[in-house]
N, C-alpha and C positions, 0 to 999 in steps of 0.2 A: 818494543819497550826495552829498557836497559836491564842489566842483571840486577836481581833482587836478592838481598841477603837478609835473613830473618834476625831480628834483634828482640829477644824476649823482654828486655826492660822497656823498650818503647811500646811493645805490644801491651804489656801490663799497664803502663801509664795511660795509654789510649783507652783501654778497657775500663779503668777506674773513672776517667773523665767522662766517658760515654755513659757509665752507670749513673753518675750524678746528674748528667744532663738529661737522661731519660727519666730519672726520678723527678726532676724539676718540671719537665714537660707534663708528666702524668699528674703531678700535684696541681699544676696550673689548669689543666683541662678539667680535673675534678672540682677545683674551686670555681671555675667558670660555670660548670654545669650546676653546681649547688648554689651559686650566687653568694658564696661565703669566702671572701678574699682574706678574711682574718685567719682562716684555716690553712692558708697556703704554706706557711713555714712548718707548722706541725705535720701536715700531710707529707711535705717534702722530706722532713727528718724521719718520719715513720717508714717511708719507702726506701730512702737512701741507706738507712742504718738497719734495714731488714727487720723492723718491728712489725710491719704490716705484711704478713705472708702472701696474701693474694696479690697485692700490688707488686711485691718483689718478684713473684712468679710471672706476672704479666711482663714486667721489664726484662726478666731473664729470657723469656720466650721471644720477645721482640729483638733482643740483642742476638740471640742465636739465629733467628730468621734473617736478620740484616747481615750477619756474618756469613751465612751460607750463600745468600743472594749476591752479596758484594764479592765474595771469593769467586763465585761462578762468573760474574761479569769480568773480574780481573783476569781470570784464566782465559776467558774468551778473547779479551783484548790483547793478551800476551801472545796468543797464537797468531794474531794478524801480523 
């Protein structure tokens, strides 16, 4: 693999986009499970804007786990 240079602006933008994407996915799954598609946008907004603490904690945990696993895979691939 080529040389990697860390760019904090790109990392922050990726984190924000990932946060909103995870919030939308979680809202879609919850709406599908509840059978209430009218509640998709309010659920998304509550999670994305940190109004629903439990949902935000789940998303934060998922992002941390994905970040740790992804970094581990990247480091293993870089060693090769």
